[in-house]
VEXTORVEX-531138 format. One record per residue: residue number from 1; residue in three letters; chain; x negated, y, z negated of N, C-alpha, C, O in turn. Coordinates in steps of 0.1 Angstrom, whole numbers, plus 2048, in hexadecimal, padded with zeros to 3 digits. Each point is the difference from the previous one (the first is absolute). Example, Ala and Ser with C-alpha at 12.3 -4.5 7.8 and 13.67 -1.06 7.14 Angstrom:
<rs>
 seq type mol n_u n_v n_w ca_u ca_v ca_w c_u c_v c_w o_u o_v o_w
   1  ala   A 77C 7C7 7B2  809  80C  800 7F7 80C 800 7F6 800 7F9
   2  ser   A 80E 80B 80E  7F7  80B  800 808 80B 7F8 7FB 80B 7FF
</rs>
This chain:
<rs>
 seq type mol n_u n_v n_w ca_u ca_v ca_w c_u c_v c_w o_u o_v o_w
   1  met   A 846 6B1 825  809  80A  7FB 80E 7FE 806 802 7FE 80C
   2  asn   A 808 801 7EB  80D  7FD  804 807 80D 805 7FC 80B 7FE
   3  pro   A 80F 7F3 80A  807  80B  806 805 80B 7F6 800 80C 803
   4  leu   A 803 7F0 7F0  805  809  7F6 7F4 80A 7FD 802 80C 7FF
   5  his   A 7F2 7EF 7FF  7F5  808  7FD 7FD 80A 80C 7FD 80B 7FD
   6  ala   A 804 7F0 80F  7FD  808  80C 80B 80C 800 7FC 80B 803
   7  thr   A 810 7F2 7FA  80B  80A  800 7FD 80A 7F5 802 80C 802
   8  leu   A 7FA 7EF 7F2  7FD  80A  7F5 7F5 809 803 800 80C 7FD
   9  ile   A 7F5 7EF 80A  7F5  808  804 804 80A 80A 7FD 80C 7FF
  10  ala   A 80B 7F0 80B  804  809  80A 809 80B 7FA 7FF 80C 804
  11  lys   A 80A 7F1 7F3  808  80A  7FA 7F8 809 7F7 802 80D 800
  12  ala   A 7F4 7EE 7F9  7F8  808  7F8 7F8 80A 808 7FF 80C 7FD
  13  gly   A 7FD 7F0 80F  7F9  809  809 809 80A 805 7FD 80C 801
  14  tyr   A 80F 7F1 803  80A  809  806 804 80B 7F5 801 80B 804
  15  asp   A 800 7F1 7F0  804  809  7F5 7F4 809 7FC 803 80A 7F9
  16  asn   A 7F1 7F3 80B  7F5  807  7FB 7F6 805 80A 7F4 801 7FE
  17  gly   A 811 803 80E  7F8  807  80A 7F9 7F7 80A 7F7 805 808
  18  phe   A 80C 7EE 7F9  7FB  7F7  80A 80C 7FA 807 804 7F4 7FD
  19  glu   A 802 813 80C  80D  7FB  806 7FF 7F5 80A 80A 7FA 803
  20  asn   A 7EA 803 802  7FF  7F6  80A 7FA 7F3 7FA 7F5 801 7F9
  21  ala   A 811 7F4 809  7FC  7F4  7FA 800 7F5 80A 809 7FE 808
  22  val   A 7EC 7FA 7F9  7FE  7F5  809 7FB 7F4 7F9 7F5 801 7FA
  23  glu   A 813 7F4 806  7FB  7F4  7F9 7F6 7F8 808 801 7FF 80C
  24  gln   A 7F5 7FC 7EE  7F5  7F9  806 801 7F1 7FD 7FB 7FB 7F6
  25  ala   A 80C 7FE 813  801  7F1  7FF 802 7FB 7F2 7FB 7F6 7FC
  26  gly   A 80E 811 7FD  804  7FB  7F2 7F5 801 7F6 802 7FB 7F5
  27  gln   A 7F3 80C 80E  7F5  801  7F7 7FF 80D 7F9 7FB 801 7F4
  28  ala   A 808 80A 813  7FF  80E  7FB 809 809 808 806 7FC 80A
  29  val   A 7FC 810 7F1  807  80A  806 7F7 80D 803 7FA 804 7F7
  30  met   A 806 800 815  7F9  80C  804 809 80C 7FE 80B 800 806
  31  leu   A 7F1 80B 7F3  808  80C  7FE 7F8 80C 807 7F4 801 7FE
  32  ser   A 814 808 808  7FA  80C  806 80B 80A 801 80C 7FE 7FC
  33  ser   A 7F1 80E 809  80A  80B  800 7FD 809 80C 7F4 801 804
  34  ala   A 816 806 801  7FE  80A  80A 7FB 80D 7FA 7FC 809 808
  35  arg   A 805 7F9 7EB  7FC  80C  7F9 7F2 801 7FC 7FB 80B 7FD
  36  his   A 7FD 7EA 804  7F2  800  7FD 7FA 7F5 807 806 7F7 806
  37  thr   A 7EC 808 7FA  7F9  7F5  807 7FC 7F4 7F8 7FA 7F7 806
  38  ser   A 809 809 7ED  7FC  7F4  7F8 809 7F4 803 80C 801 803
  39  ser   A 7EE 7F4 7FB  808  7F3  801 7FA 7F6 7F5 7F5 800 7FD
  40  leu   A 814 7F8 7FE  7FD  7F7  7F5 804 7F2 804 80A 7FE 808
  41  arg   A 7F0 7F8 7F3  803  7F2  801 803 7FB 7F2 7F8 801 7F7
  42  ile   A 815 7FA 807  804  7FB  7F3 804 7F2 800 808 7FB 808
  43  ala   A 7F2 7FD 7EF  804  7F2  7FE 805 7FE 7F2 7FC 806 7F7
  44  ser   A 80D 7F0 808  805  7FC  7F3 7F8 7F5 7FA 7FC 7F7 807
  45  glu   A 800 80B 7ED  7F6  7F7  7FA 802 7FE 7F1 7FF 80A 7F8
  46  ser   A 804 7EA 803  802  7FD  7F2 809 809 7F9 7FD 805 7F5
  47  gly   A 80E 7FE 811  80A  809  7F9 7FE 80F 802 808 808 7FC
  48  gly   A 7EC 7FB 80A  7FD  80E  802 7FD 803 80F 805 7F8 808
  49  tyr   A 7F4 813 7FA  7FE  804  80E 7F1 804 802 7FA 806 7F7
  50  gln   A 800 7F6 814  7F3  803  804 800 80A 80B 806 7FD 80B
  51  val   A 7F4 80F 7F4  801  80B  80A 7F2 802 805 7F7 803 7F9
  52  glu   A 808 7FD 815  7F4  803  807 802 80D 808 80A 801 808
  53  val   A 7ED 809 7F7  801  80C  808 7F9 7FD 80D 7F4 7FF 801
  54  leu   A 814 7FF 80A  7FB  7FD  80D 7FB 80C 807 7F6 800 807
  55  leu   A 812 80B 7F9  7FC  80C  807 803 80C 7F6 80B 802 7FC
  56  gly   A 7EA 805 801  802  80C  7F7 7F2 806 7FE 7F6 7F9 803
  57  thr   A 80A 813 7F9  7F3  807  7FF 7F9 7FB 7F3 806 7FA 7F7
  58  gln   A 7ED 809 809  7F8  7FD  7F4 805 807 7F4 800 7FB 7F4
  59  ala   A 805 812 80E  805  808  7F5 80D 7F9 7FA 802 800 7F4
  60  leu   A 806 7FA 815  80C  7F9  7FB 7FC 7F4 7F7 805 7FE 7F5
  61  arg   A 7F2 7FA 810  7FB  7F5  7F8 7FA 804 7F3 803 7FA 7F5
  62  his   A 7F5 811 80B  7FA  805  7F4 80B 804 7F6 7FF 7FD 7F4
  63  glu   A 80B 80A 810  80B  805  7F7 808 7F4 7FB 803 800 7F4
  64  leu   A 800 7F6 814  807  7F4  7FB 7F8 7F8 7F6 805 7FB 7F6
  65  glu   A 7EE 804 80D  7F7  7F9  7F6 800 808 7F3 800 7FA 7F5
  66  arg   A 800 813 80B  7FF  808  7F4 80D 7FE 7F8 800 7FF 7F4
  67  glu   A 80B 801 813  80D  800  7F9 805 7F2 7FC 807 7FF 7F6
  68  phe   A 7F5 7F7 812  806  7F3  7FE 7F6 7F5 7FC 803 7F5 7FD
  69  ala   A 7F0 80F 803  7F6  7F6  7FD 7F5 805 7F7 7F5 7FB 800
  70  gly   A 80E 810 7F9  7F6  806  7F7 7F3 805 807 7F6 801 7FA
  71  gly   A 80B 802 813  7F4  805  807 7F7 7F5 806 7F6 803 806
  72  val   A 80E 7F0 7F7  7F8  7F5  805 803 7FD 80F 80C 7FE 803
  73  pro   A 7EA 801 805  803  7FD  80E 807 7F3 802 7FD 7F6 7F9
  74  gln   A 80D 80A 810  809  7F4  802 800 7FC 80F 802 809 808
  75  glu   A 7FE 7EA 7FA  803  7FB  80E 80F 800 801 805 804 80B
  76  thr   A 802 7F7 7EB  80E  800  800 805 805 7F2 7F9 800 7F6
  77  phe   A 813 805 80A  806  805  7F3 80B 7F6 7FC 808 7FB 808
  78  gln   A 7F8 803 7EB  80A  7F7  7FA 80B 807 7FA 7FE 809 7F7
  79  cys   A 80F 7F4 80C  80C  805  7FA 807 7F5 7F9 804 7F7 806
  80  ala   A 7FD 80A 7ED  805  7F5  7F8 80E 7FD 802 805 7F4 7FF
  81  asp   A 803 816 805  80E  7FD  802 806 80A 80B 7F9 808 805
  82  glu   A 814 7F7 7FD  806  809  80A 800 80E 7FC 7FE 809 809
  83  ser   A 803 7FA 7EA  800  80E  7FC 7F2 806 803 7FF 80C 804
  84  arg   A 7F7 7ED 7F9  7F2  804  802 7FE 802 80F 7F9 80A 805
  85  leu   A 80C 7EE 803  7FF  801  80F 806 80D 805 7FB 807 808
  86  his   A 811 7FC 7F3  807  80C  804 7F8 80C 7FC 7FE 809 808
  87  ala   A 7FC 7F7 7EC  7F8  80B  7FC 7F3 802 809 7FD 80B 804
  88  phe   A 7FD 7EA 7FF  7F4  800  809 804 805 80E 7F9 809 805
  89  leu   A 811 7F2 801  804  804  80D 804 80F 800 7FC 807 80A
  90  ser   A 80B 7FE 7EC  804  80E  800 7F4 809 7FF 800 80A 807
  91  arg   A 7F6 7F2 7F1  7F4  808  7FF 7F8 800 80C 7FA 80A 805
  92  ala   A 805 7EA 801  7F8  7FE  80C 806 809 80C 7F8 806 807
  93  ala   A 815 7FA 7FA  806  808  80A 7FE 80F 7FE 7FD 807 809
  94  ala   A 805 7FD 7EA  7FE  80E  7FD 7F1 805 803 7FE 80B 806
  95  leu   A 7F9 7ED 7F6  7F2  803  803 7FD 800 80F 7F8 808 805
  96  ser   A 80E 7EE 802  7FE  800  80E 805 80C 807 7FA 805 80A
  97  arg   A 811 801 7F1  806  80C  806 7F7 80C 7FD 801 80A 807
  98  ser   A 7F8 7F6 7EE  7FA  80C  7FB 7F1 801 803 7FB 80B 802
  99  leu   A 7FE 7EA 7FE  7F1  800  801 7FC 804 80E 808 7FD 80A
 100  pro   A 7ED 80A 7F8  7FB  804  80D 7FF 7F3 809 7FC 7F6 7FB
 101  ser   A 808 80C 812  805  80C  806 80E 7FF 804 805 807 809
 102  gln   A 804 7F2 7EF  80D  7FE  804 808 80D 800 808 803 809
 103  ala   A 7F6 805 7ED  807  80D  7FF 7FD 809 80C 809 807 805
 104  ala   A 7EA 7F9 7FF  7FC  808  80B 806 7FB 80D 804 808 809
 105  asp   A 7FD 7EB 7F8  806  7FA  80C 80F 803 801 805 804 80B
 106  asp   A 802 7FB 7E9  80E  803  800 802 80F 803 80A 804 808
 107  tyr   A 7ED 805 7F4  801  80E  802 7FF 803 80F 808 807 806
 108  gln   A 7EE 7F3 801  7FE  802  80E 80C 7FB 808 804 806 80A
 109  asn   A 802 7EF 7F2  80B  7FA  808 80C 80A 7FE 807 803 80A
 110  glu   A 7FC 801 7EA  80C  809  7FE 7FD 80D 806 80A 806 806
 111  leu   A 7EA 7FF 7F9  7FD  80D  806 802 800 80F 805 809 806
 112  ala   A 7F6 7EC 801  801  7FF  80E 80F 800 804 804 807 80A
 113  ala   A 805 7F3 7EE  80E  7FF  803 806 80E 7FF 808 804 809
 114  glu   A 7F5 803 7EC  806  80D  7FE 7FA 80B 80A 808 808 805
 115  leu   A 7EC 7F7 7FE  7FA  80A  80A 805 7FD 80E 801 809 808
 116  gly   A 803 7EB 7FA  806  7FC  80D 80D 807 803 804 802 80B
 117  gln   A 803 801 7EA  80D  807  801 7FF 80F 7FE 80A 807 802
 118  leu   A 7EA 7FE 7FB  7FE  80E  7FF 7FF 807 80D 7F8 7FB 809
 119  pro   A 80F 810 7FA  7FF  807  80D 7F1 803 802 7F9 804 7F7
 120  gln   A 804 7FB 816  7F2  802  804 7FA 80E 7FC 7F5 801 7FC
 121  his   A 814 809 804  7FB  80E  7FD 7FD 801 7F1 7FA 80A 7FC
 122  leu   A 80A 7ED 7FC  7FD  800  7F2 7F3 7F9 7FC 7FB 800 7F4
 123  his   A 800 7F8 815  7F3  7F9  7FD 7F5 80A 7FE 7FF 80A 808
 124  gly   A 7F8 7F3 7EE  7F5  809  7FE 804 80C 7F8 7F8 809 7FE
 125  thr   A 814 7F8 7FD  805  80C  7F8 801 7FC 7F2 7FD 7F5 7FB
 126  glu   A 808 815 7FD  802  7FE  7F2 80A 7F6 7FD 7FF 7F9 7F6
 127  val   A 80B 805 813  80A  7F6  7FE 7FA 7F2 800 803 7F8 7F8
 128  glu   A 7F3 806 812  7FA  7F3  800 7F7 7FD 7F4 800 7F5 7FA
 129  arg   A 7FA 816 801  7F8  7FF  7F4 808 7FB 7F4 7FC 7F8 7F8
 130  leu   A 810 80F 807  809  7FC  7F5 805 7F2 801 802 7F9 7F6
 131  val   A 801 803 816  805  7F2  802 7F5 7F6 7FC 803 7F6 7F8
 132  arg   A 7F0 80D 80C  7F5  7F7  7FC 7FF 800 7F0 7FE 7F5 7FA
 133  gln   A 803 816 800  7FE  801  7F2 80B 7F9 7F8 7FE 7F9 7F6
 134  arg   A 80F 809 80F  80B  7FA  7F9 7FF 7F1 801 802 7F9 7F6
 135  ile   A 7FC 801 816  7FF  7F2  801 7F4 7FA 7F8 801 7F6 7F9
 136  gly   A 7F4 811 808  7F4  7FC  7F9 802 800 7F1 7FC 7F6 7F9
 137  gln   A 809 814 801  802  801  7F2 80A 7F5 7FB 7FF 7FB 7F5
 138  asp   A 80B 803 813  80A  7F5  7FD 7FA 7F3 800 802 7F8 7F7
 139  lys   A 7F5 805 813  7F9  7F3  800 7F7 7FF 7F4 7FE 7F5 7FB
 140  tyr   A 7FB 815 802  7F6  800  7F5 807 7FD 7F3 7FC 7F8 7F8
 141  arg   A 810 80F 806  807  7FE  7F3 805 7F1 7FF 7FE 7FA 7F6
 142  asn   A 807 801 815  805  7F2  800 7F5 7F7 7FD 801 7F6 7F9
 143  ala   A 7F3 80C 80D  7F4  7F8  7FE 7FC 800 7F2 7FC 7F6 7FA
 144  met   A 804 816 800  7FC  802  7F2 80A 7F9 7F6 7FB 7F9 7F7
 145  leu   A 811 808 80C  80A  7F9  7F8 7FE 7F1 801 801 7F9 7F5
 146  asp   A 7FC 802 816  7FD  7F2  802 7F4 7FC 7F8 800 7F6 7F9
 147  tyr   A 7F5 811 809  7F3  7FC  7FB 801 801 7F0 7FA 7F7 7FA
 148  trp   A 80C 813 801  800  801  7F1 80D 7FA 7FA 803 802 7F4
 149  asp   A 804 7F6 814  80B  7F8  7FB 80B 80A 7FA 806 7FC 7F6
 150  gly   A 7FB 810 810  80B  809  7FC 7FD 806 7F2 80A 805 7FA
 151  ala   A 7EA 7FB 801  7FD  806  7F3 7F5 809 800 7F6 7FF 808
 152  cys   A 80A 80C 7EF  7F5  809  7FF 7F3 7FA 7FE 7FF 7F6 7F7
 153  ala   A 7F7 80E 810  7F2  7FA  7FE 7FA 802 7F3 7F7 7F9 7FC
 154  val   A 80F 810 7FC  7FA  803  7F3 80A 7FC 7F5 7FC 7F8 7F7
 155  thr   A 810 80D 809  80A  7FE  7F5 808 7F3 802 805 7FA 7F6
 156  gly   A 7FC 801 816  808  7F4  802 80F 803 802 808 7F7 802
 157  ile   A 7FC 815 7FD  80E  804  801 805 7FC 80E 7F8 802 80A
 158  his   A 814 7F8 7F7  804  7FB  80D 80E 806 804 809 7F8 804
 159  ile   A 7F8 815 7FB  80C  807  805 7FC 807 80D 7F9 80A 7FF
 160  pro   A 80B 7F1 80C  7FC  805  80D 801 80F 802 7F8 806 806
 161  glu   A 813 7FF 7F4  803  80F  802 7F5 808 7F9 7FF 80C 803
 162  leu   A 7FA 7EE 7F3  7F6  808  7F9 7F2 7FD 805 7F6 805 7FA
 163  leu   A 808 7F4 810  7F3  7FC  805 7FC 807 80D 809 803 808
 164  arg   A 7EB 801 7F9  7FA  807  80C 7F4 7F8 805 7F8 7FB 7F8
 165  ala   A 807 804 815  7F5  7FB  807 7F5 80A 801 801 809 809
 166  ser   A 7F5 7F7 7EE  7F6  80B  7FF 7F3 7FC 808 7FA 7F6 7FE
 167  his   A 803 813 80B  7F3  7FF  808 7F4 805 7F7 802 80A 7F9
 168  ala   A 7F3 7EE 807  7F4  806  7FA 7FA 809 80A 7FC 80B 7FC
 169  lys   A 802 7F1 810  7FB  809  80B 80D 804 808 806 7F8 806
 170  pro   A 7FE 815 7F9  80C  804  806 802 7FE 80F 7F6 7FE 807
 171  trp   A 817 801 7FD  803  7FD  80D 7F8 809 80A 7FB 7FB 80A
 172  ala   A 805 812 7F4  7F9  809  809 7F1 7FE 801 7FA 804 809
 173  glu   A 800 7F6 7EC  7F2  7FF  800 7FB 7F2 806 7F4 7FE 802
 174  cys   A 815 7F9 800  7FD  7F3  805 7FB 801 80E 805 808 808
 175  ala   A 7F1 7EF 7FC  7FA  800  80D 809 7F8 80A 7FE 801 80C
 176  ser   A 80B 7F6 7EF  807  7F8  809 80D 7FC 7F9 802 801 7F4
 177  asp   A 807 7F9 814  80D  7FB  7FB 7FD 7F4 7F7 807 7FE 7F6
 178  ala   A 7EF 7FA 80D  7FC  7F5  7F7 7FD 805 7F2 804 7F9 7F6
 179  glu   A 7F5 812 809  7FD  806  7F2 80D 805 7FA 802 7FD 7F4
 180  arg   A 806 809 814  80C  806  7FA 80A 7F6 7FA 807 802 7F7
 181  leu   A 7F9 7F2 810  809  7F5  7FC 7FA 7F5 7F8 806 7F6 7FE
 182  asp   A 7EE 80C 7FE  7F9  7F6  7F8 805 800 7F2 7FF 80A 7F9
 183  val   A 806 7EA 802  805  800  7F2 7F5 802 7F6 803 803 7F4
 184  phe   A 7F1 7FC 810  7F5  803  7F6 7FC 80E 800 7F8 804 7F7
 185  asn   A 80E 805 811  7FE  80E  800 80B 806 7F7 808 809 804
 186  gly   A 7F8 7F4 7EF  809  806  7F7 807 7F5 7F7 7FC 7F5 7FF
 187  phe   A 80F 810 7FA  806  7F7  7F7 80F 804 7FF 804 80B 804
 188  leu   A 804 7EB 7F8  80E  803  7FD 801 805 7F2 7FD 7F9 7F6
 189  leu   A 807 814 808  800  806  7F3 80D 806 7FC 808 804 809
 190  ala   A 7FB 7FC 7EA  80C  807  7FB 7FE 80F 804 7F5 805 801
 191  ala   A 817 802 800  800  80D  806 7F6 80A 7F9 7FA 808 806
 192  his   A 806 7F7 7EC  7F7  80A  7F9 7F1 7FD 803 7F8 809 800
 193  leu   A 805 7EA 801  7F2  7FD  803 7FD 803 80E 7F4 805 803
 194  asp   A 815 7F9 806  7FE  804  80E 7FD 80F 802 7F7 804 807
 195  ala   A 811 804 7F1  7FE  80F  801 7F2 804 7FC 7FA 809 806
 196  leu   A 801 7F0 7EF  7F2  803  7FC 7F6 7FB 809 7F6 807 803
 197  phe   A 80C 7ED 802  7F6  7FA  809 800 807 80D 7F5 802 806
 198  asp   A 816 802 7FF  801  807  80D 7F9 80E 800 7FA 804 80A
 199  arg   A 805 802 7EA  7FA  80D  7FF 7F2 7FF 7FA 7FA 80A 7FC
 200  phe   A 800 7EA 804  7F3  7FD  7FB 7FD 804 7F2 7F6 805 7FC
 201  leu   A 815 7FA 7FC  7FF  803  7F1 7FD 7F3 7F8 7FB 801 7F5
 202  ile   A 808 7F4 811  7FB  7F3  7FA 7FA 7F8 80C 804 802 80B
 203  ser   A 7F4 7F4 7F1  7FB  7F6  80A 7FD 7F4 7F8 804 7FF 7F4
 204  phe   A 7F5 7F7 812  7FD  7F4  7F9 7F2 7FC 803 7FB 802 80C
 205  asp   A 7FD 7F8 7EA  7F3  7FC  803 800 7F2 807 80A 7FB 803
 206  ala   A 7EA 800 7FF  7FF  7F4  808 806 7F4 7F8 802 7F5 806
 207  gln   A 800 80C 7ED  806  7F6  7F8 80F 802 7FE 807 7F8 7FA
 208  gly   A 7FE 813 80C  80E  803  7FF 804 808 7F4 80C 802 7FD
 209  lys   A 7EA 803 7FB  803  809  7F5 804 80E 804 7F9 805 809
 210  ile   A 811 801 7F1  804  80D  804 7F6 80B 7FD 7F8 7FF 7F6
 211  met   A 807 80B 812  7F7  80B  7FF 808 80D 801 80A 801 807
 212  phe   A 7F2 80A 7F1  808  80C  800 7F7 80C 805 7F4 801 7FD
 213  ala   A 813 809 809  7FA  80D  803 800 808 7F3 808 7FE 7F7
 214  asn   A 7EE 80A 808  7FE  808  7F3 80C 80A 7FE 803 804 7F5
 215  ala   A 804 7FF 816  80B  80A  7FF 80C 7FA 7F8 808 808 7FC
 216  leu   A 7F8 7EB 802  80B  7FA  7F9 7FE 800 7F1 7F5 7FE 7FB
 217  glu   A 816 805 7FE  800  800  7F1 805 7F3 7FB 80B 7FC 804
 218  ala   A 7EE 7FE 7F3  803  7F2  7FB 80E 801 7F9 808 7F6 802
 219  val   A 7FB 814 7F7  80D  801  7F9 80C 800 80A 80A 7F9 7FD
 220  gln   A 7F4 80E 80D  80B  801  80A 802 7F2 807 80B 7FC 803
 221  leu   A 7E9 7FE 800  801  7F3  807 807 7F5 7F7 807 7F8 805
 222  gln   A 7F6 809 7EE  806  7F6  7F7 80F 801 800 806 7F6 7FD
 223  thr   A 7FF 816 805  80F  801  800 807 7F8 80B 80B 7FD 7FF
 224  ile   A 7ED 801 80C  806  7F8  80B 7F9 7F2 800 801 7F9 80A
 225  gly   A 7F9 803 7EC  7FA  7F2  7FE 7F4 7FE 808 7FD 7F4 803
 226  val   A 7FC 816 801  7F3  7FF  807 7F4 801 7F6 7FE 80B 7FB
 227  thr   A 7FB 7EA 803  7F5  800  7F6 7F4 7FA 806 801 7FA 80B
 228  thr   A 7F4 806 7EE  7F4  7FA  804 800 7F1 800 7F8 7F9 805
 229  glu   A 813 801 7F6  802  7F2  7FF 805 7FA 80D 800 7F4 801
 230  leu   A 805 814 808  806  7FB  80C 7F5 7FB 80A 7F6 805 801
 231  asn   A 80E 7F0 805  7F7  7F9  80A 809 7FB 80B 80C 7FD 7FF
 232  leu   A 7EE 801 80D  806  7F9  80B 802 7F1 7FB 7F8 7FA 7FA
 233  arg   A 814 801 80A  802  7F2  7FD 7F7 7F6 807 7FD 7F5 7FB
 234  arg   A 7FE 80F 810  7F6  7F9  807 7F9 809 80A 806 80A 804
 235  ile   A 7EE 7F3 800  7F9  808  80A 7F7 7F6 808 7FB 7F7 7FB
 236  glu   A 804 80C 812  7F8  7F8  809 7F5 808 806 800 80C 801
 237  pro   A 7F5 7ED 803  7F4  807  806 804 809 80C 7FA 80A 802
 238  arg   A 811 7F2 805  804  808  80C 807 80D 7FC 802 809 809
 239  his   A 801 7F9 7EA  805  80D  7FC 7F5 80A 7FF 802 80C 801
 240  glu   A 7F2 7EF 7FC  7F5  809  7FC 7FC 80B 80A 7FE 80B 7FC
 241  pro   A 801 7F2 811  7FC  80B  809 80A 80B 800 7FC 80C 800
 242  tyr   A 810 7F2 7FF  80B  80A  7FF 7FF 807 7F2 801 80D 800
 243  leu   A 7FD 7EC 7F6  7FF  806  7F3 7F4 809 7FE 800 80A 7FA
 244  gln   A 7F5 7F2 80D  7F4  808  800 803 80E 806 7FC 80A 7FA
 245  trp   A 80B 7F6 811  804  80D  806 809 808 7F6 7FE 80C 7FF
 246  his   A 80C 7ED 7FB  809  806  7F7 7F9 806 7F4 803 80B 7FC
 247  arg   A 7F3 7EE 7FE  7F9  804  7F5 7F7 80D 803 7FE 808 7F7
 248  lys   A 7FE 7F9 815  7F8  80C  804 809 80C 7FF 7FB 80B 7FC
 249  gln   A 812 7F4 807  809  80B  800 803 803 7F1 800 80C 7FC
 250  leu   A 802 7EA 7FC  802  802  7F2 7F3 807 7FA 801 808 7F7
 251  gly   A 7F3 7F3 80D  7F4  805  7FB 7FE 80F 801 7FA 807 7F8
 252  ser   A 80C 7FF 812  800  80E  802 808 808 7F6 7FF 80C 7FE
 253  arg   A 809 7EC 7FA  808  806  7F6 7FB 7FE 7F2 806 804 7F6
 254  leu   A 7EF 7F4 809  7FA  7FD  7F3 7F8 80C 7FA 7FB 7FF 7F5
</rs>
């Protein structure tokens, strides 16, 4: 691998969430970041790039295989050109920031810093609870934006101001911070879908097909574009435990 290719790989990493680059004896470049724990090894090969995931969760590898290899297990990922490499790195970084347990780790770190500045007499009070909730909800939203690539899980709309990070199992009902900050505990939804989902007026089955509470009138829903044809753009097995809880709440309205 010549110096130009090494420089291009390092720049691609820096531009797409892997700001640390270390060249390996002219054969490959190692990429990593202080913002997540994933690391990649990239080599230049036949005009393209070969990417190996050295450190990352099984969930990360699964998502990358689904998006870049048609779901086929891969030892290494092939990027045909620099543009494809940029897209791969950007998505790998976003997934690394959002998948369990990075969001929970980030939450604990920021929470410790803020609570360290909170006067002692406010610890254990409503003020501390609000601090925990504010930081947690901010981390959850950022993780959902990363995981869903900034687009609604149903409609694909990608206007951030119109998107909400919707919990399937609400914040107050979760048994741990890991549940509260799990990107599989809910979906990134357009505001009107979030309002319905949050109030258990809609849910999704195990295949991602939308479900309705009996209280809803089809004619009214059609005026805001909510029909039986809507489905989640994708769904993973790890969504299902949370969706089962959510569907039970909707079931009480059927």
